[in-house]
C-alpha positions as semicolon CSV with decimal commas, in nm:
position;residue;x (nm);y (nm);z (nm)
1;M;15,094;13,055;1,422
2;I;15,297;12,726;1,591
3;D;15,631;12,837;1,704
4;H;15,853;12,583;1,563
5;P;16,114;12,404;1,852
6;V;16,469;12,579;1,874
7;D;16,754;12,297;1,869
8;E;16,776;12,296;2,272
9;Q;16,418;12,215;2,299
10;L;16,449;11,897;2,024
11;R;16,792;11,800;2,243
12;A;16,616;11,828;2,531
13;I;16,336;11,597;2,447
14;A;16,595;11,342;2,297
15;A;16,711;11,352;2,656
16;K;16,428;11,290;2,798
17;H;16,319;10,973;2,583
18;H;16,715;10,851;2,635
19;F;16,947;10,932;2,288
20;E;17,118;11,180;2,141
21;L;17,069;11,425;1,851
22;D;17,400;11,500;1,633
23;S;17,413;11,855;1,434
24;T;17,296;11,673;1,093
25;E;17,006;11,497;1,265
26;L;16,885;11,861;1,390
27;R;16,872;12,019;1,074
28;V;16,626;11,684;0,962
29;F;16,456;11,656;1,175
30;S;16,430;12,006;1,262
31;R;16,316;12,077;0,895
32;S;16,054;11,722;0,937
33;I;15,903;11,882;1,188
34;A;15,846;12,237;1,051
35;S;15,682;12,036;0,706
36;S;15,444;11,839;0,975
37;L;15,378;12,167;1,179
38;E;15,184;12,316;0,850
39;S;14,941;12,031;0,870
40;Y;14,917;12,121;1,254
41;E;14,871;12,517;1,114
42;R;14,557;12,402;0,924
43;L;14,436;12,193;1,197
44;I;14,393;12,480;1,381
45;G;14,178;12,686;1,124
46;M;13,908;12,430;1,122
47;P;13,582;12,446;1,321
48;D;13,568;12,220;1,591
49;P;13,257;12,014;1,502
50;I;13,076;12,002;1,860
51;P;12,726;11,941;1,930
52;S;12,487;12,230;1,936
53;L;12,210;12,354;2,203
54;K;11,848;12,239;2,177
55;F;11,731;12,427;2,528
56;S;11,781;12,712;2,676
57;R;11,922;12,780;3,005
58;A;11,975;13,031;3,286
59;G;12,255;13,156;3,445
60;G;12,185;13,063;3,819
61;G;12,465;13,113;4,111
62;R;12,577;12,875;4,402
63;P;12,329;12,883;4,646
64;T;12,461;13,005;5,033
65;G;12,312;12,950;5,398
66;A;11,990;12,767;5,437
67;R;11,963;12,728;5,094
68;N;12,268;12,484;5,032
69;A;12,209;12,330;5,364
70;Y;12,450;12,048;5,318
71;S;12,697;12,237;5,067
72;A;12,601;11,997;4,818
73;W;12,455;12,223;4,525
74;A;12,798;12,363;4,319
75;W;12,555;12,552;4,084
76;K;12,178;12,626;4,068
77;A;11,986;12,647;3,785
78;S;11,671;12,532;3,603
79;V;11,736;12,430;3,211
80;K;11,393;12,281;3,169
81;G;11,353;12,006;2,867
82;A;11,117;11,931;2,639
83;A;10,743;11,973;2,761
84;D;10,655;11,608;2,769
85;G;10,858;11,288;2,831
86;P;10,901;11,032;3,083
87;L;11,105;11,266;3,321
88;A;10,851;11,541;3,267
89;G;10,803;11,693;3,636
90;K;11,132;11,587;3,711
91;T;11,425;11,740;3,869
92;I;11,765;11,583;3,822
93;A;12,103;11,699;3,990
94;I;12,415;11,645;3,768
95;K;12,734;11,573;3,913
96;D;12,949;11,840;3,858
97;N;13,201;11,600;3,669
98;I;12,928;11,627;3,414
99;A;12,940;11,901;3,124
100;V;12,587;12,094;3,150
101;A;12,663;12,370;2,867
102;G;12,643;12,726;3,024
103;L;12,712;12,593;3,370
104;P;12,992;12,588;3,556
105;M;13,197;12,275;3,548
106;Q;13,475;12,211;3,839
107;N;13,478;11,874;3,904
108;G;13,525;11,951;4,260
109;S;13,873;12,093;4,234
110;A;13,987;12,472;4,231
111;L;14,180;12,428;3,892
112;L;13,920;12,412;3,743
113;D;13,734;12,693;3,894
114;G;13,559;12,928;3,601
115;F;13,528;12,684;3,337
116;V;13,186;12,691;3,176
117;P;13,173;12,410;2,859
118;D;13,009;12,497;2,550
119;Q;12,856;12,116;2,509
120;D;12,618;11,916;2,703
121;A;12,731;11,551;2,790
122;T;12,513;11,295;2,594
123;L;12,313;11,189;2,891
124;V;12,224;11,603;2,973
125;S;12,095;11,616;2,644
126;R;11,842;11,289;2,664
127;I;11,755;11,354;3,039
128;L;11,656;11,760;2,833
129;K;11,467;11,560;2,516
130;A;11,274;11,321;2,780
131;G;11,116;11,648;2,921
132;G;11,369;11,647;3,281
133;E;11,481;11,972;3,408
134;I;11,821;12,012;3,526
135;A;11,803;12,147;3,875
136;G;12,183;12,227;3,875
137;K;12,518;12,066;3,942
138;A;12,614;11,831;4,213
139;V;12,941;11,928;4,463
140;C;13,183;11,621;4,393
141;E;13,529;11,511;4,500
142;D;13,814;11,654;4,423
143;L;13,895;11,528;4,063
144;C;13,640;11,238;4,184
145;F;13,942;11,091;4,350
146;S;13,799;11,031;4,700
147;G;13,512;10,847;4,876
148;G;13,476;11,048;5,141
149;S;13,300;11,380;5,135
150;H;13,612;11,606;5,252
151;T;13,788;11,666;4,948
152;S;13,528;11,906;4,725
153;T;13,587;12,219;4,663
154;P;13,541;12,493;4,805
155;E;13,380;12,246;5,174
156;P;13,312;11,906;5,236
157;V;12,942;11,790;5,184
158;R;12,770;11,686;5,503
159;N;12,502;11,374;5,531
160;P;12,159;11,460;5,602
161;R;12,133;11,148;5,777
162;S;12,369;11,304;6,034
163;P;12,540;11,607;5,941
164;A;12,882;11,500;6,152
165;H;12,919;11,245;5,893
166;M;13,023;11,260;5,532
167;T;12,787;11,157;5,225
168;G;13,027;10,928;5,091
169;G;13,207;11,024;4,734
170;S;13,278;11,087;4,518
171;S;12,909;11,166;4,405
172;S;12,902;11,367;4,734
173;G;12,689;11,605;4,642
174;C;12,428;11,384;4,427
175;G;12,386;11,166;4,738
176;A;12,313;11,478;5,032
177;L;12,065;11,626;4,724
178;V;11,857;11,262;4,673
179;A;11,866;11,210;5,049
180;S;11,716;11,604;5,151
181;G;11,474;11,607;4,875
182;A;11,627;11,867;4,729
183;C;11,611;11,681;4,396
184;D;11,428;11,403;4,233
185;M;11,706;11,218;4,075
186;A;12,073;11,237;4,064
187;I;12,296;11,179;3,808
188;G;12,637;11,030;3,985
189;G;12,970;10,921;3,823
190;D;13,134;10,559;3,985
191;Q;13,534;10,456;3,891
192;G;13,540;10,278;4,240
193;G;13,242;10,274;4,379
194;S;13,168;10,645;4,365
195;V;12,753;10,591;4,256
196;R;12,705;10,348;4,571
197;I;12,906;10,426;4,810
198;P;12,679;10,819;4,844
199;S;12,359;10,573;4,810
200;A;12,482;10,356;5,076
201;W;12,582;10,625;5,319
202;C;12,322;10,826;5,269
203;G;11,998;10,594;5,254
204;V;11,886;10,623;4,852
205;F;11,905;10,399;4,574
206;G;12,230;10,429;4,344
207;H;12,290;10,216;4,029
208;K;12,619;10,125;3,858
209;P;12,505;10,027;3,519
210;T;12,668;9,763;3,326
211;W;13,019;9,964;3,188
212;G;12,929;10,081;2,889
213;L;12,570;10,107;2,864
214;V;12,531;10,467;2,945
215;P;12,772;10,702;2,729
216;Y;12,991;10,867;2,950
217;T;13,022;11,126;2,671
218;G;13,090;11,463;2,804
219;A;13,161;11,341;3,168
220;F;13,557;11,466;3,296
221;P;13,760;11,073;3,233
222;I;13,957;10,859;3,521
223;E;14,056;10,583;3,355
224;P;13,802;10,468;3,045
225;S;13,819;10,128;3,122
226;L;13,654;10,221;3,486
227;D;13,436;10,496;3,415
228;H;13,116;10,460;3,486
229;V;12,787;10,684;3,546
230;G;12,457;10,605;3,661
231;P;12,122;10,702;3,848
232;M;12,069;10,820;4,173
233;A;11,734;10,834;4,372
234;A;11,487;10,782;4,622
235;S;11,330;10,514;4,460
236;V;11,397;10,169;4,236
237;H;11,111;10,311;3,990
238;D;11,294;10,620;3,942
239;V;11,652;10,470;3,889
240;A;11,498;10,244;3,659
241;L;11,304;10,563;3,513
242;L;11,601;10,737;3,466
243;L;11,866;10,467;3,339
244;D;11,589;10,381;3,047
245;V;11,624;10,768;2,929
246;I;12,020;10,762;2,926
247;A;12,108;10,414;2,854
248;G;12,184;10,351;2,509
249;R;12,520;10,374;2,240
250;D;12,538;10,724;2,127
251;G;12,803;10,626;1,874
252;L;13,055;10,877;2,015
253;D;13,170;10,661;2,327
254;A;13,447;10,389;2,256
255;R;13,376;10,241;2,609
256;Q;13,036;10,107;2,415
257;I;13,206;9,836;2,233
258;N;12,994;9,598;2,378
259;T;12,658;9,768;2,400
260;P;12,389;9,619;2,236
261;F;12,217;9,800;1,992
262;E;11,830;9,769;2,138
263;L;11,760;9,769;2,479
264;Q;11,446;9,661;2,660
265;S;11,312;9,925;2,898
266;H;11,397;9,839;3,261
267;V;11,100;10,014;3,422
268;Q;10,863;9,720;3,231
269;Q;11,054;9,469;3,361
270;L;11,054;9,617;3,747
271;G;10,722;9,385;3,813
272;R;10,891;9,044;3,766
273;D;10,758;8,754;4,006
274;P;11,071;8,763;4,213
275;R;10,992;8,404;4,330
276;G;11,289;8,146;4,205
277;L;11,530;8,434;4,190
278;R;11,849;8,325;4,303
279;I;12,049;8,496;4,531
280;G;12,412;8,447;4,651
281;V;12,565;8,584;4,958
282;L;12,911;8,649;4,851
283;R;13,137;8,529;5,167
284;E;13,432;8,765;5,093
285;G;13,218;9,052;5,074
286;F;13,160;9,035;5,446
287;G;13,456;9,037;5,760
288;S;13,712;9,260;5,593
289;A;13,923;9,433;5,844
290;L;13,736;9,776;5,809
291;A;13,406;9,571;5,859
292;S;13,118;9,732;6,146
293;P;12,970;9,430;6,290
294;E;12,618;9,594;6,339
295;S;12,595;9,707;5,986
296;E;12,699;9,351;5,844
297;T;12,450;9,211;6,089
298;V;12,174;9,423;5,936
299;V;12,293;9,326;5,583
300;R;12,309;8,950;5,668
301;A;11,941;8,959;5,774
302;A;11,816;9,198;5,472
303;A;11,970;8,901;5,242
304;L;11,719;8,649;5,441
305;K;11,416;8,825;5,385
306;F;11,475;8,777;5,007
307;Q;11,320;8,442;5,127
308;K;11,050;8,590;5,219
309;L;10,967;8,669;4,884
310;G;11,011;8,342;4,745
311;C;11,359;8,335;4,615
312;T;11,604;8,093;4,743
313;V;11,909;8,257;4,964
314;H;12,259;8,079;4,997
315;E;12,641;8,135;5,043
316;V;12,859;8,143;4,793
317;S;13,237;8,184;4,803
318;I;13,457;8,377;4,545
319;P;13,795;8,384;4,656
320;L;13,946;8,610;4,388
321;H;13,723;8,884;4,507
322;T;13,965;8,970;4,776
323;A;14,252;9,070;4,541
324;G;13,976;9,262;4,361
325;L;14,043;9,577;4,483
326;D;14,428;9,518;4,436
327;I;14,396;9,427;4,053
328;W;14,157;9,779;4,056
329;S;14,446;9,966;4,264
330;G;14,666;9,842;3,916
331;I;14,440;9,984;3,659
332;A;14,297;10,251;3,873
333;N;14,632;10,474;3,978
334;E;14,839;10,453;3,682
335;G;14,562;10,481;3,411
336;A;14,416;10,788;3,640
337;W;14,805;10,975;3,656
338;S;14,786;10,900;3,240
339;T;14,433;10,990;3,175
340;M;14,397;11,290;3,463
341;V;14,769;11,411;3,465
342;R;14,977;11,321;3,141
343;D;14,686;11,363;2,898
344;N;14,504;11,700;3,061
345;S;14,167;11,470;3,155
346;M;14,075;11,288;2,757
347;G;14,368;11,107;2,717
348;H;14,470;10,975;2,404
349;G;14,373;10,670;2,121
350;A;13,988;10,618;2,125
351;P;13,748;10,772;1,856
352;G;13,464;11,025;2,009
353;L;13,373;11,349;2,134
354;Y;13,671;11,532;2,299
355;D;13,614;11,904;2,468
356;V;13,887;12,086;2,382
357;K;13,787;12,382;2,579
358;L;13,865;12,155;2,866
359;I;14,198;12,004;2,750
360;E;14,325;12,332;2,723
361;T;14,155;12,507;3,046
362;Y;14,315;12,212;3,293
363;G;14,612;12,142;3,131
364;K;14,691;12,519;3,196
365;A;14,568;12,511;3,541
366;R;14,769;12,213;3,598
367;R;15,075;12,332;3,453
368;E;15,069;12,685;3,686
369;R;14,847;12,578;3,980
370;A;14,921;12,229;4,077
371;A;14,961;12,296;4,426
372;Q;14,589;12,364;4,457
373;F;14,557;11,984;4,411
374;S;14,404;11,791;4,712
375;P;14,648;11,568;4,862
376;T;14,440;11,273;4,713
377;V;14,527;11,400;4,352
378;K;14,875;11,466;4,465
379;A;14,931;11,074;4,598
380;V;14,768;10,970;4,215
381;I;15,061;11,238;4,049
382;L;15,341;11,093;4,306
383;L;15,228;10,716;4,286
384;G;15,148;10,729;3,889
385;Q;15,463;10,887;3,750
386;Y;15,655;10,677;3,966
387;L;15,491;10,313;3,844
388;D;15,526;10,456;3,496
389;D;15,921;10,540;3,565
390;K;15,994;10,245;3,730
391;F;15,761;9,984;3,549
392;G;15,692;10,167;3,232
393;G;15,314;10,054;3,239
394;A;15,375;9,677;3,278
395;L;15,219;9,665;3,624
396;Y;14,894;9,827;3,445
397;A;14,892;9,591;3,181
398;K;14,923;9,291;3,424
399;A;14,617;9,444;3,588
400;Q;14,452;9,493;3,283
401;N;14,549;9,085;3,220
402;L;14,372;8,992;3,607
403;R;14,071;9,188;3,534
404;R;13,918;8,880;3,245
405;S;14,029;8,675;3,543
406;L;13,839;8,868;3,818
407;R;13,536;8,949;3,585
408;A;13,539;8,530;3,467
409;S;13,569;8,485;3,860
410;Y;13,209;8,618;3,897
411;D;13,081;8,549;3,580
412;T;13,085;8,147;3,683
413;A;12,948;8,246;4,030
414;L;12,698;8,451;3,833
415;R;12,549;8,117;3,613
416;D;12,445;7,953;3,955
417;V;12,279;8,235;4,077
418;D;12,087;8,524;3,923
419;V;12,201;8,830;4,162
420;L;12,552;8,852;4,430
421;L;12,511;8,987;4,727
422;M;12,701;9,175;4,972
423;P;12,757;9,508;5,205
424;T;12,808;9,798;4,968
425;T;13,082;9,925;5,222
426;P;13,231;9,770;5,508
427;Q;13,172;10,039;5,717
428;L;12,908;10,275;5,807
429;A;12,947;10,622;5,727
430;T;13,294;10,800;5,846
431;P;13,291;11,149;6,088
432;L;13,331;11,445;5,930
433;D;13,616;11,505;6,194
434;A;13,799;11,131;6,181
435;Y;14,125;11,328;6,014
436;H;14,350;11,476;6,175
437;S;14,686;11,465;5,985
438;L;14,752;11,412;5,620
439;D;14,761;11,037;5,705
440;T;14,426;11,014;5,806
441;Y;14,299;11,255;5,536
442;L;14,383;11,005;5,255
443;N;14,309;10,681;5,455
444;V;13,954;10,818;5,479
445;A;13,912;10,887;5,107
446;L;14,009;10,556;4,978
447;N;13,927;10,288;5,269
448;M;13,530;10,206;5,222
449;M;13,627;10,047;4,855
450;A;13,647;9,696;4,935
451;N;13,341;9,539;4,761
452;T;13,272;9,834;4,507
453;A;13,612;9,862;4,322
454;S;13,601;9,530;4,186
455;F;13,315;9,559;3,992
456;D;13,429;9,902;3,816
457;A;13,690;9,645;3,723
458;T;13,487;9,401;3,586
459;G;13,208;9,587;3,423
460;H;12,888;9,435;3,633
461;P;12,595;9,591;3,731
462;A;12,607;9,691;4,089
463;M;12,329;9,834;4,290
464;S;12,342;10,016;4,625
465;V;11,952;9,932;4,825
466;P;11,890;10,107;5,147
467;C;11,846;9,788;5,385
468;G;11,851;9,930;5,745
469;R;12,065;10,154;5,995
470;V;12,276;10,166;6,249
471;G;12,180;10,448;6,474
472;A;12,109;10,743;6,231
473;L;12,333;10,591;6,016
474;P;12,184;10,392;5,659
475;V;12,306;10,041;5,568
476;G;12,358;9,978;5,195
477;M;12,313;9,657;5,042
478;M;12,469;9,560;4,726
479;L;12,370;9,356;4,463
480;V;12,535;9,269;4,162
481;G;12,402;9,110;3,868
482;R;12,538;8,986;3,501
483;H;12,672;9,174;3,201
484;F;12,409;9,395;3,047
485;D;12,121;9,207;3,300
486;D;12,098;9,528;3,473
487;A;11,710;9,472;3,470
488;T;11,730;9,145;3,719
489;V;11,905;9,364;3,950
490;L;11,664;9,618;3,970
491;A;11,372;9,393;3,993
492;A;11,530;9,221;4,290
493;A;11,576;9,578;4,398
494;F;11,193;9,711;4,342
495;A;11,098;9,348;4,510
496;F;11,283;9,397;4,828
497;E;11,149;9,753;4,812
498;Q;10,799;9,739;4,758
499;A;10,769;9,472;5,028
500;G;10,880;9,738;5,275
501;F;11,235;9,611;5,340
502;A;11,397;9,917;5,207
503;S;11,246;10,179;5,451
504;L;11,520;10,342;5,713
505;D;11,240;10,355;5,983
C-alpha cells in the first residue's frame, strides 16, 4: 500500500518548486494524487518481465592473498556457457558495473556491497551463448568515476607491469587481469577513457567501440550519451573476436538508435592489406601540460612505423580537440549527477530494460550511507547539484550542442585520413603513492583524459594499442576511426601488431 502524501508534504514539494498551495488547492490536488496512486498500486502488483537465465552458475567468492595478487578480482567464479562457439575455451572477466546474475555487483562502491543482480547484461548472455566462460567480476573504480585505480573498494588495484603504479581506470581490474594473464579477455566500460586508459598503462589492447555498437543493457550507467562498453585482450584478434560476439542491436538499448541492423565480422577484416592506409597524426593530441616527453617520443616513433607497412603518415590539425575535454565535462558532470544521483542509476526518458532491484538497492543506500562515497563521487554530487541549481541544465544543453561541432571536426579530418593517431594518455602510469591530500586524490583521478574523453563525447571508435615502454611502464597509442568503421581501426592495430611493433620488450 502506497502512503498518500499529507498536506505538509505537498506544501513542501510545492515550495521546492517555487509555488504555494492554498487550502482548496491542497484538497483538490490530494484527491487527484490519491486517484493516480491507484494505478501505481496496480503497477506494483504486476510481474517484472526480466529475461530468463539460460546457463547455471556457481557462487564463487573474492580471492585473497596470492590468488588476487593485484587486488583486481572483485569476485572469482566460473559461469560456463555453451559447449561450443567462437569463444569456446576463452575465459572472460566482466567489469563489476555489469550485471552477471547470481554474482555480486559492487561497481567499486561500498554502497552496493551485497547487491546481487537477478539478470544478465545483454553482452554477458551473448558471451555465454558463444561458448565463453565468465571467470569472475573485475574490480572497478567507485561508480566508475576515476581514471586512476585508487578509488575502488576495498583497496587500490596495482599494475602488473609495475606494482607501485596505478593500472588506470575505471576498468582497473580488467587491465590488471588481462596484463597478468589471469583471464584471456575482459569487458570494460568507457565514459571518459575507462577501457583505453588501463589498456595503455597495463600494456594491453583495449577498444572503445562506436557509441551504440555494443548494447549497454545491464550495465550501471554514468551518462547515457557517453556510455560505452568494450573488449580488452592481449591481442587484436581476441579484441575483434569478442567484439564480434557482443556487437549488434538488442532491441532494449536506446543508445543503439543509429546502429546498423546488419554488421560485418571484424575478425574477418583484420587481414586487410595495410598499404595505402592513411594515418593522421593529430597535432593537438601532443604537448598538453601533463605530457611526458619520453612517452610522446615513443608514440611518434610508433606512428612512423606505419610507413614500413606501406601506409602514408602525416600530421593533421583539429584545433577544437583542445576544447574536447571541456565539452565532455559539460556533459559528464551534470549528466552523471542526474543519472547516478538524482535518478538512482538508471535515469528516465528512454525505453529499455530497467533494473528495478538495482534502483531500489542503490537508492536506499545512497540516502542512508552517502558518506561512504569516494571523494570523486562526492565531487560529482556537489558540482552537479550546484550546476543544476545555478544554471538549470543550460550549460549541459550547450555542451550537448557543442558535441555536434566536435564530432564534425573529427569527421572532416577523417575524410582525408582513415585513422587518427595520438597518445592514449599524455602521461605514463601514475604512482600509487602520488596522492597525499584530498586535492591530489581528486587530481590524479581525472588528469589523464585529455585525449580519451573527446571520443566518448563524439562516439568515434577508439583503440589503445601498446607501442613501447619507458622503463617498466607501457605506452599506449590511440587509433581513432569513423563511426561504425571499427573494422579499419582494428585492422590498422592488427597490422601494427603482426609486424612486431606492439611488443613491450
